[in-house]
All heavy atoms as TSV, in Angstrom:
chain	resi	resn	atom	element	x	y	z
A	1	MET	N	N	47.641	-46.429	61.377
A	1	MET	CA	C	47.535	-45.937	62.717
A	1	MET	C	C	46.403	-46.649	63.438
A	1	MET	O	O	45.390	-46.963	62.851
A	1	MET	CB	C	47.266	-44.458	62.786
A	1	MET	CG	C	48.529	-43.587	62.385
A	1	MET	SD	S	48.230	-41.901	62.745
A	1	MET	CE	C	49.792	-41.530	63.563
A	2	THR	N	N	46.528	-46.800	64.749
A	2	THR	CA	C	45.515	-47.411	65.590
A	2	THR	C	C	44.781	-46.281	66.218
A	2	THR	O	O	45.373	-45.313	66.654
A	2	THR	CB	C	46.192	-48.335	66.617
A	2	THR	OG1	O	46.953	-49.307	65.971
A	2	THR	CG2	C	45.155	-48.957	67.554
A	3	GLU	N	N	43.433	-46.443	66.379
A	3	GLU	CA	C	42.646	-45.520	67.144
A	3	GLU	C	C	42.326	-46.115	68.509
A	3	GLU	O	O	41.942	-47.170	68.616
A	3	GLU	CB	C	41.366	-45.058	66.422
A	3	GLU	CG	C	40.642	-43.943	67.203
A	3	GLU	CD	C	39.523	-43.317	66.294
A	3	GLU	OE1	O	39.853	-42.746	65.251
A	3	GLU	OE2	O	38.387	-43.463	66.736
A	4	THR	N	N	42.619	-45.289	69.534
A	4	THR	CA	C	42.380	-45.705	70.938
A	4	THR	C	C	41.671	-44.672	71.688
A	4	THR	O	O	41.958	-43.453	71.493
A	4	THR	CB	C	43.787	-46.029	71.635
A	4	THR	OG1	O	44.417	-47.008	70.929
A	4	THR	CG2	C	43.573	-46.382	73.034
A	5	THR	N	N	40.811	-45.055	72.539
A	5	THR	CA	C	40.123	-44.092	73.472
A	5	THR	C	C	40.558	-44.414	74.906
A	5	THR	O	O	40.379	-45.535	75.354
A	5	THR	CB	C	38.598	-44.222	73.448
A	5	THR	OG1	O	38.188	-43.943	72.044
A	5	THR	CG2	C	37.900	-43.252	74.345
A	6	LEU	N	N	41.216	-43.427	75.478
A	6	LEU	CA	C	41.560	-43.554	76.955
A	6	LEU	C	C	40.558	-42.706	77.796
A	6	LEU	O	O	40.132	-41.674	77.300
A	6	LEU	CB	C	43.042	-42.979	77.149
A	6	LEU	CG	C	44.109	-43.687	76.370
A	6	LEU	CD1	C	45.415	-42.951	76.706
A	6	LEU	CD2	C	44.257	-45.149	76.775
A	7	MET	N	N	40.277	-43.225	78.948
A	7	MET	CA	C	39.461	-42.486	79.844
A	7	MET	C	C	40.331	-41.834	80.868
A	7	MET	O	O	41.097	-42.541	81.544
A	7	MET	CB	C	38.346	-43.451	80.438
A	7	MET	CG	C	37.462	-44.139	79.453
A	7	MET	SD	S	36.547	-43.004	78.375
A	7	MET	CE	C	35.375	-42.341	79.560
A	8	VAL	N	N	40.236	-40.525	80.996
A	8	VAL	CA	C	41.139	-39.761	81.817
A	8	VAL	C	C	40.385	-38.908	82.802
A	8	VAL	O	O	39.448	-38.169	82.449
A	8	VAL	CB	C	42.094	-38.837	80.904
A	8	VAL	CG1	C	43.025	-38.026	81.751
A	8	VAL	CG2	C	42.880	-39.751	79.845
A	9	ASN	N	N	40.838	-38.932	84.057
A	9	ASN	CA	C	40.243	-38.042	85.067
A	9	ASN	C	C	40.991	-36.738	85.073
A	9	ASN	O	O	42.104	-36.573	84.696
A	9	ASN	CB	C	40.419	-38.694	86.502
A	9	ASN	CG	C	39.363	-39.750	86.711
A	9	ASN	OD1	O	38.189	-39.608	86.488
A	9	ASN	ND2	N	39.814	-40.922	87.173
A	10	GLY	N	N	40.288	-35.651	85.629
A	10	GLY	CA	C	40.953	-34.391	85.849
A	10	GLY	C	C	40.869	-33.426	84.737
A	10	GLY	O	O	41.480	-32.346	84.772
A	11	ILE	N	N	40.149	-33.740	83.680
A	11	ILE	CA	C	39.954	-32.824	82.574
A	11	ILE	C	C	38.588	-32.146	82.774
A	11	ILE	O	O	37.547	-32.535	82.371
A	11	ILE	CB	C	39.983	-33.550	81.203
A	11	ILE	CG1	C	41.139	-34.447	81.046
A	11	ILE	CG2	C	39.968	-32.503	80.066
A	11	ILE	CD1	C	41.089	-35.285	79.845
A	12	ASN	N	N	38.608	-31.008	83.506
A	12	ASN	CA	C	37.430	-30.336	84.016
A	12	ASN	C	C	36.863	-29.357	82.963
A	12	ASN	O	O	35.644	-29.188	82.938
A	12	ASN	CB	C	37.673	-29.688	85.321
A	12	ASN	CG	C	38.099	-30.640	86.384
A	12	ASN	OD1	O	37.467	-31.751	86.540
A	12	ASN	ND2	N	39.199	-30.397	87.098
A	13	CYS	N	N	37.690	-28.617	82.323
A	13	CYS	CA	C	37.230	-27.578	81.411
A	13	CYS	C	C	38.170	-27.510	80.221
A	13	CYS	O	O	39.192	-28.190	80.103
A	13	CYS	CB	C	37.274	-26.267	82.192
A	13	CYS	SG	S	38.917	-25.751	82.674
A	14	GLY	N	N	37.859	-26.654	79.244
A	14	GLY	CA	C	38.623	-26.549	78.066
A	14	GLY	C	C	40.056	-26.131	78.400
A	14	GLY	O	O	41.033	-26.572	77.707
A	15	GLY	N	N	40.240	-25.308	79.445
A	15	GLY	CA	C	41.612	-24.850	79.814
A	15	GLY	C	C	42.393	-26.062	80.340
A	15	GLY	O	O	43.598	-26.053	80.219
A	16	CYS	N	N	41.693	-26.975	80.958
A	16	CYS	CA	C	42.339	-28.191	81.538
A	16	CYS	C	C	42.880	-29.099	80.405
A	16	CYS	O	O	43.904	-29.880	80.577
A	16	CYS	CB	C	41.463	-28.914	82.452
A	16	CYS	SG	S	40.768	-27.995	83.804
A	17	SER	N	N	42.218	-29.078	79.246
A	17	SER	CA	C	42.611	-29.963	78.194
A	17	SER	C	C	43.985	-29.534	77.510
A	17	SER	O	O	44.637	-30.273	76.888
A	17	SER	CB	C	41.517	-30.189	77.204
A	17	SER	OG	O	41.177	-28.965	76.564
A	18	GLY	N	N	44.204	-28.177	77.633
A	18	GLY	CA	C	45.414	-27.682	76.959
A	18	GLY	C	C	46.707	-28.325	77.379
A	18	GLY	O	O	47.486	-28.731	76.471
A	19	PRO	N	N	46.980	-28.406	78.696
A	19	PRO	CA	C	48.236	-29.061	79.144
A	19	PRO	C	C	48.286	-30.537	78.664
A	19	PRO	O	O	49.471	-30.955	78.262
A	19	PRO	CB	C	48.200	-28.911	80.596
A	19	PRO	CG	C	47.391	-27.707	80.891
A	19	PRO	CD	C	46.316	-27.753	79.826
A	20	LEU	N	N	47.204	-31.195	78.733
A	20	LEU	CA	C	47.247	-32.608	78.238
A	20	LEU	C	C	47.536	-32.647	76.686
A	20	LEU	O	O	48.402	-33.414	76.312
A	20	LEU	CB	C	45.881	-33.271	78.514
A	20	LEU	CG	C	45.694	-34.726	78.010
A	20	LEU	CD1	C	46.749	-35.665	78.613
A	20	LEU	CD2	C	44.246	-35.226	78.326
A	21	ALA	N	N	46.880	-31.848	75.960
A	21	ALA	CA	C	47.118	-31.818	74.529
A	21	ALA	C	C	48.599	-31.427	74.237
A	21	ALA	O	O	49.236	-32.083	73.351
A	21	ALA	CB	C	46.243	-30.819	73.830
A	22	ASN	N	N	49.211	-30.492	74.942
A	22	ASN	CA	C	50.580	-30.148	74.849
A	22	ASN	C	C	51.506	-31.339	75.086
A	22	ASN	O	O	52.475	-31.526	74.433
A	22	ASN	CB	C	50.954	-28.832	75.661
A	22	ASN	CG	C	50.286	-27.656	75.145
A	22	ASN	OD1	O	49.853	-27.556	73.965
A	22	ASN	ND2	N	50.182	-26.707	76.036
A	23	ALA	N	N	51.243	-31.964	76.209
A	23	ALA	CA	C	52.051	-33.132	76.615
A	23	ALA	C	C	52.053	-34.254	75.540
A	23	ALA	O	O	53.024	-34.781	75.238
A	23	ALA	CB	C	51.563	-33.690	77.942
A	24	LEU	N	N	50.818	-34.476	75.049
A	24	LEU	CA	C	50.715	-35.488	74.001
A	24	LEU	C	C	51.232	-35.138	72.664
A	24	LEU	O	O	51.678	-35.914	71.911
A	24	LEU	CB	C	49.246	-35.879	73.841
A	24	LEU	CG	C	48.666	-36.566	75.069
A	24	LEU	CD1	C	47.138	-36.823	74.917
A	24	LEU	CD2	C	49.349	-37.981	75.386
A	25	ALA	N	N	51.366	-33.778	72.406
A	25	ALA	CA	C	51.914	-33.271	71.121
A	25	ALA	C	C	53.333	-33.604	71.001
A	25	ALA	O	O	53.877	-33.713	69.903
A	25	ALA	CB	C	51.713	-31.785	71.040
A	26	ASP	N	N	54.014	-33.774	72.111
A	26	ASP	CA	C	55.431	-34.083	72.126
A	26	ASP	C	C	55.751	-35.580	71.808
A	26	ASP	O	O	56.891	-35.933	71.708
A	26	ASP	CB	C	56.090	-33.730	73.430
A	26	ASP	CG	C	56.164	-32.227	73.690
A	26	ASP	OD1	O	56.116	-31.533	72.697
A	26	ASP	OD2	O	56.252	-31.806	74.849
A	27	VAL	N	N	54.641	-36.398	71.770
A	27	VAL	CA	C	54.864	-37.833	71.538
A	27	VAL	C	C	54.889	-38.146	70.089
A	27	VAL	O	O	53.976	-37.729	69.341
A	27	VAL	CB	C	53.757	-38.684	72.177
A	27	VAL	CG1	C	53.852	-40.172	71.836
A	27	VAL	CG2	C	53.748	-38.415	73.671
A	28	LYS	N	N	55.940	-38.746	69.570
A	28	LYS	CA	C	56.133	-39.096	68.223
A	28	LYS	C	C	55.037	-40.128	67.745
A	28	LYS	O	O	54.701	-41.043	68.478
A	28	LYS	CB	C	57.477	-39.672	67.910
A	28	LYS	CG	C	57.846	-39.867	66.514
A	28	LYS	CD	C	59.248	-40.381	66.325
A	28	LYS	CE	C	59.478	-40.640	64.871
A	28	LYS	NZ	N	60.820	-41.242	64.594
A	29	ASP	N	N	54.547	-39.978	66.544
A	29	ASP	CA	C	53.551	-40.916	65.876
A	29	ASP	C	C	52.286	-40.947	66.661
A	29	ASP	O	O	51.628	-42.008	66.808
A	29	ASP	CB	C	54.110	-42.297	65.796
A	29	ASP	CG	C	55.341	-42.367	64.889
A	29	ASP	OD1	O	55.360	-41.668	63.898
A	29	ASP	OD2	O	56.276	-43.206	65.125
A	30	LEU	N	N	51.880	-39.732	67.136
A	30	LEU	CA	C	50.539	-39.713	67.911
A	30	LEU	C	C	49.786	-38.461	67.405
A	30	LEU	O	O	50.343	-37.337	67.256
A	30	LEU	CB	C	50.864	-39.487	69.406
A	30	LEU	CG	C	49.639	-39.272	70.332
A	30	LEU	CD1	C	48.786	-40.500	70.434
A	30	LEU	CD2	C	50.106	-38.826	71.654
A	31	GLU	N	N	48.502	-38.674	67.142
A	31	GLU	CA	C	47.565	-37.587	66.758
A	31	GLU	C	C	46.437	-37.569	67.733
A	31	GLU	O	O	45.778	-38.590	68.026
A	31	GLU	CB	C	47.061	-37.836	65.344
A	31	GLU	CG	C	46.053	-36.858	64.927
A	31	GLU	CD	C	45.369	-37.246	63.617
A	31	GLU	OE1	O	45.941	-38.062	62.840
A	31	GLU	OE2	O	44.262	-36.802	63.341
A	32	VAL	N	N	46.170	-36.382	68.401
A	32	VAL	CA	C	45.020	-36.228	69.234
A	32	VAL	C	C	43.798	-35.986	68.349
A	32	VAL	O	O	43.803	-34.953	67.689
A	32	VAL	CB	C	45.244	-35.148	70.272
A	32	VAL	CG1	C	43.963	-34.862	71.083
A	32	VAL	CG2	C	46.479	-35.367	71.191
A	33	VAL	N	N	42.851	-36.842	68.453
A	33	VAL	CA	C	41.617	-36.680	67.698
A	33	VAL	C	C	40.632	-35.719	68.471
A	33	VAL	O	O	40.096	-34.804	67.970
A	33	VAL	CB	C	40.952	-38.098	67.422
A	33	VAL	CG1	C	39.659	-37.835	66.639
A	33	VAL	CG2	C	41.886	-38.882	66.549
A	34	SER	N	N	40.436	-36.086	69.761
A	34	SER	CA	C	39.569	-35.241	70.575
A	34	SER	C	C	39.799	-35.460	72.041
A	34	SER	O	O	40.290	-36.556	72.479
A	34	SER	CB	C	38.076	-35.527	70.275
A	34	SER	OG	O	37.795	-36.882	70.684
A	35	ILE	N	N	39.588	-34.451	72.827
A	35	ILE	CA	C	39.651	-34.500	74.289
A	35	ILE	C	C	38.377	-33.919	74.814
A	35	ILE	O	O	38.087	-32.770	74.635
A	35	ILE	CB	C	40.850	-33.722	74.795
A	35	ILE	CG1	C	42.181	-34.196	74.307
A	35	ILE	CG2	C	40.879	-33.771	76.369
A	35	ILE	CD1	C	43.395	-33.375	74.668
A	36	ALA	N	N	37.494	-34.770	75.443
A	36	ALA	CA	C	36.314	-34.259	76.049
A	36	ALA	C	C	36.578	-33.862	77.509
A	36	ALA	O	O	37.364	-34.359	78.193
A	36	ALA	CB	C	35.281	-35.451	76.098
A	37	THR	N	N	35.859	-32.827	77.921
A	37	THR	CA	C	36.021	-32.378	79.297
A	37	THR	C	C	34.779	-32.590	80.092
A	37	THR	O	O	33.682	-32.878	79.528
A	37	THR	CB	C	36.272	-30.782	79.271
A	37	THR	OG1	O	35.120	-30.125	78.749
A	37	THR	CG2	C	37.448	-30.382	78.403
A	38	ALA	N	N	34.906	-32.496	81.448
A	38	ALA	CA	C	33.779	-32.731	82.352
A	38	ALA	C	C	32.642	-31.674	82.080
A	38	ALA	O	O	31.478	-32.013	82.236
A	38	ALA	CB	C	34.225	-32.650	83.800
A	39	SER	N	N	33.055	-30.461	81.688
A	39	SER	CA	C	32.107	-29.500	81.358
A	39	SER	C	C	31.209	-29.836	80.115
A	39	SER	O	O	30.110	-29.434	79.971
A	39	SER	CB	C	32.705	-28.096	81.206
A	39	SER	OG	O	33.557	-28.068	80.121
A	40	GLN	N	N	31.792	-30.684	79.279
A	40	GLN	CA	C	31.049	-31.233	78.081
A	40	GLN	C	C	30.274	-32.417	78.401
A	40	GLN	O	O	29.187	-32.546	77.878
A	40	GLN	CB	C	32.040	-31.507	76.971
A	40	GLN	CG	C	32.747	-30.354	76.403
A	40	GLN	CD	C	33.936	-30.650	75.532
A	40	GLN	OE1	O	34.593	-31.587	75.778
A	40	GLN	NE2	N	34.076	-29.964	74.411
A	41	THR	N	N	30.850	-33.325	79.213
A	41	THR	CA	C	30.198	-34.565	79.453
A	41	THR	C	C	29.411	-34.669	80.727
A	41	THR	O	O	28.517	-35.488	80.892
A	41	THR	CB	C	31.189	-35.716	79.516
A	41	THR	OG1	O	32.117	-35.529	80.640
A	41	THR	CG2	C	32.051	-35.808	78.189
A	42	GLY	N	N	29.784	-33.716	81.714
A	42	GLY	CA	C	29.038	-33.794	82.970
A	42	GLY	C	C	29.552	-34.884	83.884
A	42	GLY	O	O	28.915	-35.062	84.948
A	43	THR	N	N	30.708	-35.511	83.573
A	43	THR	CA	C	31.118	-36.662	84.358
A	43	THR	C	C	32.585	-36.771	84.282
A	43	THR	O	O	33.290	-36.192	83.492
A	43	THR	CB	C	30.403	-37.912	83.946
A	43	THR	OG1	O	30.764	-39.008	84.769
A	43	THR	CG2	C	30.768	-38.357	82.521
A	44	HIS	N	N	33.224	-37.695	85.101
A	44	HIS	CA	C	34.622	-38.126	85.000
A	44	HIS	C	C	34.555	-39.592	84.975
A	44	HIS	O	O	33.602	-40.222	85.536
A	44	HIS	CB	C	35.348	-37.702	86.219
A	44	HIS	CG	C	35.800	-36.286	86.300
A	44	HIS	ND1	N	36.854	-35.820	85.476
A	44	HIS	CD2	C	35.317	-35.233	87.046
A	44	HIS	CE1	C	36.890	-34.569	85.763
A	44	HIS	NE2	N	36.099	-34.179	86.629
A	45	PRO	N	N	35.501	-40.299	84.454
A	45	PRO	CA	C	36.592	-39.853	83.600
A	45	PRO	C	C	36.037	-39.472	82.212
A	45	PRO	O	O	34.871	-39.685	81.904
A	45	PRO	CB	C	37.533	-41.039	83.469
A	45	PRO	CG	C	36.633	-42.216	83.682
A	45	PRO	CD	C	35.573	-41.792	84.586
A	46	ASN	N	N	36.912	-38.753	81.459
A	46	ASN	CA	C	36.470	-38.275	80.123
A	46	ASN	C	C	37.296	-38.940	79.009
A	46	ASN	O	O	38.466	-39.209	79.168
A	46	ASN	CB	C	36.637	-36.745	80.066
A	46	ASN	CG	C	35.640	-36.179	81.043
A	46	ASN	OD1	O	34.397	-36.184	80.750
A	46	ASN	ND2	N	36.134	-35.616	82.096
A	47	PRO	N	N	36.627	-39.198	77.813
A	47	PRO	CA	C	37.326	-39.809	76.718
A	47	PRO	C	C	38.369	-38.866	76.010
A	47	PRO	O	O	38.070	-37.722	75.752
A	47	PRO	CB	C	36.254	-40.212	75.775
A	47	PRO	CG	C	35.114	-39.200	76.027
A	47	PRO	CD	C	35.225	-38.798	77.512
A	48	VAL	N	N	39.519	-39.442	75.764
A	48	VAL	CA	C	40.563	-38.856	74.981
A	48	VAL	C	C	40.787	-39.800	73.841
A	48	VAL	O	O	41.210	-40.931	74.023
A	48	VAL	CB	C	41.894	-38.602	75.835
A	48	VAL	CG1	C	42.930	-38.106	74.917
A	48	VAL	CG2	C	41.613	-37.714	76.991
A	49	VAL	N	N	40.506	-39.365	72.623
A	49	VAL	CA	C	40.568	-40.207	71.398
A	49	VAL	C	C	41.858	-39.875	70.685
A	49	VAL	O	O	42.172	-38.721	70.403
A	49	VAL	CB	C	39.350	-40.079	70.527
A	49	VAL	CG1	C	39.517	-40.975	69.359
A	49	VAL	CG2	C	38.062	-40.301	71.249
A	50	LEU	N	N	42.633	-40.907	70.502
A	50	LEU	CA	C	43.999	-40.748	69.913
A	50	LEU	C	C	44.200	-41.678	68.679
A	50	LEU	O	O	43.677	-42.831	68.696
A	50	LEU	CB	C	45.079	-41.094	70.894
A	50	LEU	CG	C	44.966	-40.369	72.282
A	50	LEU	CD1	C	45.924	-41.067	73.330
A	50	LEU	CD2	C	45.375	-38.934	72.109
A	51	LYS	N	N	44.946	-41.288	67.684
A	51	LYS	CA	C	45.415	-42.119	66.635
A	51	LYS	C	C	46.922	-42.237	66.808
A	51	LYS	O	O	47.608	-41.219	66.998
A	51	LYS	CB	C	45.091	-41.625	65.265
A	51	LYS	CG	C	43.609	-41.730	64.950
A	51	LYS	CD	C	43.370	-41.281	63.475
A	51	LYS	CE	C	41.889	-41.387	63.179
A	51	LYS	NZ	N	41.655	-40.963	61.780
A	52	HIS	N	N	47.449	-43.449	66.861
A	52	HIS	CA	C	48.869	-43.639	67.095
A	52	HIS	C	C	49.527	-44.812	66.487
A	52	HIS	O	O	48.856	-45.789	66.169
A	52	HIS	CB	C	48.987	-43.722	68.608
A	52	HIS	CG	C	48.324	-44.810	69.261
A	52	HIS	ND1	N	48.848	-46.059	69.520
A	52	HIS	CD2	C	46.974	-44.931	69.608
A	52	HIS	CE1	C	47.920	-46.836	70.054
A	52	HIS	NE2	N	46.808	-46.231	70.175
A	53	LYS	N	N	50.809	-44.762	66.271
A	53	LYS	CA	C	51.701	-45.858	65.900
A	53	LYS	C	C	52.506	-46.227	67.100
A	53	LYS	O	O	53.027	-47.345	67.179
A	53	LYS	CB	C	52.561	-45.492	64.732
A	53	LYS	CG	C	51.808	-45.343	63.431
A	53	LYS	CD	C	52.807	-45.077	62.306
A	53	LYS	CE	C	52.112	-44.748	61.030
A	53	LYS	NZ	N	52.955	-44.443	59.925
A	54	CYS	N	N	52.707	-45.245	68.077
A	54	CYS	CA	C	53.528	-45.576	69.253
A	54	CYS	C	C	52.748	-46.487	70.235
A	54	CYS	O	O	51.499	-46.663	70.054
A	54	CYS	CB	C	53.875	-44.211	69.897
A	54	CYS	SG	S	52.485	-43.297	70.570
A	55	SER	N	N	53.460	-46.955	71.274
A	55	SER	CA	C	52.823	-47.915	72.146
A	55	SER	C	C	51.946	-47.138	73.143
A	55	SER	O	O	52.183	-45.909	73.431
A	55	SER	CB	C	53.912	-48.659	72.868
A	55	SER	OG	O	54.584	-47.834	73.862
A	56	LEU	N	N	51.034	-47.804	73.751
A	56	LEU	CA	C	50.230	-47.239	74.779
A	56	LEU	C	C	51.084	-46.883	76.055
A	56	LEU	O	O	50.734	-45.893	76.753
A	56	LEU	CB	C	49.068	-48.193	75.219
A	56	LEU	CG	C	47.875	-48.331	74.250
A	56	LEU	CD1	C	46.936	-49.343	74.741
A	56	LEU	CD2	C	47.234	-46.985	73.984
A	57	ASP	N	N	52.146	-47.642	76.295
A	57	ASP	CA	C	53.018	-47.318	77.360
A	57	ASP	C	C	53.707	-45.934	77.110
A	57	ASP	O	O	53.823	-45.205	78.075
A	57	ASP	CB	C	54.112	-48.392	77.476
A	57	ASP	CG	C	53.610	-49.690	78.079
A	57	ASP	OD1	O	52.573	-49.619	78.753
A	57	ASP	OD2	O	54.268	-50.740	77.817
A	58	THR	N	N	53.988	-45.581	75.961
A	58	THR	CA	C	54.584	-44.338	75.619
A	58	THR	C	C	53.619	-43.249	75.877
A	58	THR	O	O	53.945	-42.189	76.460
A	58	THR	CB	C	55.047	-44.221	74.154
A	58	THR	OG1	O	56.025	-45.270	73.942
A	58	THR	CG2	C	55.555	-42.909	73.728
A	59	ILE	N	N	52.367	-43.474	75.498
A	59	ILE	CA	C	51.267	-42.444	75.688
A	59	ILE	C	C	50.991	-42.294	77.264
A	59	ILE	O	O	50.943	-41.166	77.782
A	59	ILE	CB	C	49.945	-42.869	75.042
A	59	ILE	CG1	C	50.232	-42.938	73.528
A	59	ILE	CG2	C	48.840	-41.968	75.404
A	59	ILE	CD1	C	49.120	-43.593	72.738
A	60	ARG	N	N	50.886	-43.373	77.935
A	60	ARG	CA	C	50.707	-43.389	79.399
A	60	ARG	C	C	51.860	-42.623	80.080
A	60	ARG	O	O	51.667	-41.960	81.052
A	60	ARG	CB	C	50.466	-44.721	79.988
A	60	ARG	CG	C	49.201	-45.282	79.541
A	60	ARG	CD	C	48.912	-46.685	80.213
A	60	ARG	NE	N	47.578	-47.177	79.817
A	60	ARG	CZ	C	47.423	-48.224	79.010
A	60	ARG	NH1	N	48.485	-48.984	78.591
A	60	ARG	NH2	N	46.218	-48.643	78.656
A	61	ALA	N	N	53.085	-42.852	79.653
A	61	ALA	CA	C	54.236	-42.168	80.253
A	61	ALA	C	C	54.190	-40.707	80.103
A	61	ALA	O	O	54.480	-39.925	80.999
A	61	ALA	CB	C	55.537	-42.698	79.574
A	62	ALA	N	N	53.736	-40.211	78.924
A	62	ALA	CA	C	53.552	-38.767	78.690
A	62	ALA	C	C	52.529	-38.153	79.681
A	62	ALA	O	O	52.755	-37.091	80.176
A	62	ALA	CB	C	53.169	-38.459	77.229
A	63	ILE	N	N	51.383	-38.864	79.850
A	63	ILE	CA	C	50.397	-38.441	80.807
A	63	ILE	C	C	50.849	-38.492	82.147
A	63	ILE	O	O	50.659	-37.540	82.985
A	63	ILE	CB	C	49.144	-39.283	80.597
A	63	ILE	CG1	C	48.514	-39.040	79.211
A	63	ILE	CG2	C	48.123	-38.980	81.695
A	63	ILE	CD1	C	47.401	-40.025	78.852
A	64	ALA	N	N	51.611	-39.544	82.569
A	64	ALA	CA	C	52.207	-39.619	83.933
A	64	ALA	C	C	53.166	-38.507	84.243
A	64	ALA	O	O	53.196	-37.975	85.336
A	64	ALA	CB	C	52.843	-41.021	84.116
A	65	GLU	N	N	53.961	-38.162	83.214
A	65	GLU	CA	C	54.924	-37.069	83.398
A	65	GLU	C	C	54.194	-35.732	83.622
A	65	GLU	O	O	54.591	-34.972	84.413
A	65	GLU	CB	C	55.782	-36.937	82.121
A	65	GLU	CG	C	56.976	-36.038	82.301
A	65	GLU	CD	C	57.916	-36.258	81.167
A	65	GLU	OE1	O	58.376	-37.326	80.842
A	65	GLU	OE2	O	58.303	-35.120	80.615
A	66	LEU	N	N	53.069	-35.578	82.889
A	66	LEU	CA	C	52.257	-34.363	83.122
A	66	LEU	C	C	51.750	-34.326	84.592
A	66	LEU	O	O	51.688	-33.248	85.206
A	66	LEU	CB	C	51.072	-34.377	82.128
A	66	LEU	CG	C	50.091	-33.191	82.276
A	66	LEU	CD1	C	50.743	-31.935	81.901
A	66	LEU	CD2	C	48.860	-33.468	81.361
A	67	ASP	N	N	51.326	-35.473	85.058
A	67	ASP	CA	C	50.811	-35.582	86.448
A	67	ASP	C	C	51.903	-35.486	87.470
A	67	ASP	O	O	51.563	-35.358	88.648
A	67	ASP	CB	C	50.060	-36.910	86.640
A	67	ASP	CG	C	48.768	-37.010	85.919
A	67	ASP	OD1	O	48.211	-35.892	85.619
A	67	ASP	OD2	O	48.265	-38.136	85.719
A	68	GLY	N	N	53.155	-35.572	87.089
A	68	GLY	CA	C	54.264	-35.517	88.028
A	68	GLY	C	C	54.462	-36.805	88.830
A	68	GLY	O	O	54.971	-36.802	89.937
A	69	THR	N	N	53.937	-37.930	88.207
A	69	THR	CA	C	54.097	-39.190	88.918
A	69	THR	C	C	55.103	-40.036	88.287
A	69	THR	O	O	55.531	-39.837	87.221
A	69	THR	CB	C	52.724	-39.941	88.988
A	69	THR	OG1	O	52.327	-40.182	87.678
A	69	THR	CG2	C	51.771	-39.241	89.760
């Protein structure tokens, strides 16, 4: 598996990370290692660390679907 860190905006609190984790849970061959929130880091964007065999395009599509774009 490859480990990748994506920087994501809009993860403000622990409750905000839940929908993102749920959306990514549906992606095959993907493990969420950690999701940092703005309340933890004090800034945006925030790191989302993933281990995956799937493509980054697949991951980005799951995030885009969450955003409704």
